[in-house]
C-alpha positions in Angstrom: 0.8 -12.1 -17.7 -2.0 -12.9 -14.8 -5.8 -12.7 -14.7 -7.3 -9.8 -15.5 -9.2 -7.0 -13.3 -11.0 -4.2 -13.8 -10.0 -1.1 -11.8 -10.9 2.6 -12.0 -9.1 5.8 -13.0 -10.3 7.6 -10.1 -9.0 5.2 -8.0 -5.4 4.9 -9.8 -5.3 9.0 -9.1 -6.2 8.1 -5.5 -3.4 6.0 -5.3 -1.1 8.4 -7.1 -2.3 11.5 -5.1 -1.5 9.8 -1.7 2.0 7.8 -2.3 4.8 10.0 -1.7 6.9 13.1 -4.2 10.2 11.8 -5.2 10.9 14.5 -7.8 11.1 17.8 -6.0 7.7 18.7 -5.0 6.0 16.4 -7.9 4.2 13.1 -8.1 5.8 11.6 -11.6 3.8 9.2 -13.4 5.7 7.4 -16.0 3.3 6.0 -19.1 5.3 3.4 -20.8 4.6 0.8 -23.6 5.5 -0.4 -27.0 4.1 1.7 -29.8 0.0 2.1 -30.3 -0.6 0.1 -27.1 -2.8 2.5 -26.1 -0.3 5.0 -23.7 -1.9 8.6 -24.9 -5.3 6.9 -24.1 -4.3 5.8 -20.3 -2.5 8.4 -19.7 -5.6 11.1 -21.0 -8.1 9.5 -18.6 -5.6 9.4 -15.8 -5.6 13.3 -16.0 -9.1 13.8 -16.4 -9.8 11.4 -13.3 -6.8 13.2 -11.3 -8.6 16.8 -12.4 -11.9 15.2 -11.0 -10.9 14.1 -7.7 -10.8 17.0 -4.5 -7.5 18.5 -4.7 -6.5 17.0 -7.8 -6.1 19.5 -11.1 -5.9 18.0 -14.0 -1.8 17.1 -14.5 0.6 18.7 -16.8 1.0 15.1 -19.4 4.8 15.2 -21.4 3.8 13.5 -24.6 7.5 12.0 -25.3 6.9 12.1 -29.3 6.9 15.7 -28.7 10.5 15.4 -28.1 11.7 13.5 -30.1 14.4 14.5 -32.9 12.5 12.6 -36.0 12.4 8.5 -36.2 16.7 8.3 -34.8 15.8 9.2 -31.7 13.8 7.2 -30.4 15.6 6.0 -27.0 18.2 9.4 -26.9 16.2 12.5 -26.3 16.6 11.5 -22.6 19.0 14.3 -22.6 15.9 16.5 -23.5 13.5 15.9 -21.1 15.8 15.6 -17.9 17.3 19.3 -19.5 14.2 20.5 -20.2 11.3 18.9 -18.0 13.0 16.8 -15.6 16.0 19.2 -13.7 13.4 22.1 -13.0 10.8 19.9 -11.9 13.6 18.3 -9.5 14.2 21.6 -8.4 11.1 22.9 -7.9 10.9 25.4 -10.9 9.2 25.1 -14.3 10.1 23.5 -17.1 9.0 23.9 -20.8 9.4 22.5 -24.0 9.5 22.6 -27.5 7.7 20.3 -29.6 9.2 18.5 -32.7 7.2 18.1 -36.0 7.0 15.8 -37.6 5.5 17.0 -40.7 8.3 19.9 -40.8 11.0 17.8 -39.7 12.2 19.9 -37.1 11.4 21.7 -33.6 9.0 24.3 -33.4 10.3 27.8 -31.7 7.5 27.9 -28.9 8.1 26.2 -25.9 5.1 25.2 -24.2 4.8 25.3 -20.5 5.6 22.0 -17.4 4.7 23.5 -13.9 6.0 22.0 -11.3 2.5 21.0 -10.3 1.8 18.1 -7.5 1.4 15.6 -10.4 3.3 15.8 -13.8 2.5 12.3 -15.9 5.4 11.2 -19.0 3.6 9.3 -21.7 5.9 7.3 -24.3 8.5 4.9 -25.5 10.8 4.3 -22.5 9.4 6.8 -20.2 9.6 4.5 -17.2 13.2 3.4 -18.1 15.5 2.2 -15.0 17.3 6.2 -14.6 14.1 7.3 -13.6 12.3 4.8 -11.3 13.7 6.3 -8.3 12.2 9.0 -8.9 8.7 7.9 -9.5 5.5 8.0 -7.8 3.9 5.8 -10.4 5.1 3.8 -13.2 2.3 1.4 -15.6 3.3 -0.5 -19.2 0.7 -0.7 -21.5 0.4 -3.3 -23.8 -1.5 -4.8 -26.8 -0.9 -7.9 -29.4 1.7 -6.4 -31.6 -0.3 -6.9 -34.6 -3.2 -4.8 -33.4 -0.5 -2.2 -32.3 0.7 -1.8 -36.3 -2.6 -1.5 -37.4 -3.8 1.2 -34.9 -0.8 3.1 -35.9 -1.2 2.7 -40.1 -4.7 3.6 -39.1 -3.4 7.0 -37.4 -0.3 7.6 -39.7 -0.8 5.9 -42.8 1.1 2.9 -44.2 3.9 5.5 -45.2 5.4 4.8 -42.2 5.1 1.1 -42.2 9.0 0.8 -43.0 10.3 3.1 -40.2 7.9 1.8 -37.7 9.3 -2.0 -38.6 12.3 -0.3 -37.7 10.9 1.3 -34.2 9.5 -2.0 -33.4 12.9 -3.7 -33.2 14.5 -1.1 -31.2 11.4 -1.3 -28.6 11.7 -5.0 -27.9 15.8 -4.7 -27.6 14.9 -1.8 -25.0 12.5 -3.7 -23.2 14.1 -6.7 -22.9 17.1 -4.8 -21.7 15.8 -2.5 -19.6 13.8 -5.4 -17.7 10.7 -2.6 -17.8 7.9 -5.6 -17.2 9.2 -6.3 -14.2 10.1 -3.0 -12.8 6.4 -1.5 -13.1 4.1 -1.1 -10.3 1.2 -1.8 -13.3 1.0 -4.0 -15.9 -2.3 -2.4 -18.0 -3.8 -4.3 -21.2 -4.4 -1.6 -23.7 -6.6 -4.3 -25.7 -9.3 -5.9 -23.3 -11.4 -7.8 -23.9 -13.4 -8.0 -20.5 -16.3 -6.1 -19.4 -15.5 -3.0 -18.7 -16.0 0.9 -19.1 -12.8 2.1 -20.9 -13.8 6.0 -20.3 -14.0 5.3 -16.4 -11.8 1.9 -15.9 -8.8 -0.2 -17.2 -8.3 -3.7 -16.9 -4.6 -4.7 -15.1 -2.9 -7.4 -15.9 -0.3 -7.9 -12.8 1.0 -5.7 -10.1 3.7 -5.2 -9.2 
């Protein structure tokens, strides 16, 4: 996967702000990768870094898990993301979406706003899929060993999810292979690095494009 290189979230934030807006006036950042790799944490730390930069402001972070209609909607949620979030942003208008409750097994009635900010981060499995790549300012793939990812997911959600999770992992592998994600993204990040770094301000890059 390449020699690990330690880089800062602040530096990546400056790279995003210096990049072109390709989704209307918005710089869209996609943080992709398999479940349990560390995508949500990476997205949150990048958002924090952007908030600390002059002229940055903390960007909205859209988690694709919130848009899934249950386990069976692993990859087919995209039309919802397009209709509720991407299409309005493309037109310079605010978007919004209803969040799915994994406890109640339905979408909740309230809407979460997504303003047409200078930067918007979309985080989740297939966030950097081929259909959206021309509109991305930055695409990131976060990776980690499969067994570690499984352990993390079970620790977070309990062993009861194992049957669905194992099926989910099969779907992930098939998607990433067909989509060519690893070869197409701008940045591959190690979600379980073993090199010294400050995880609050730094990440470990495995391969640039």
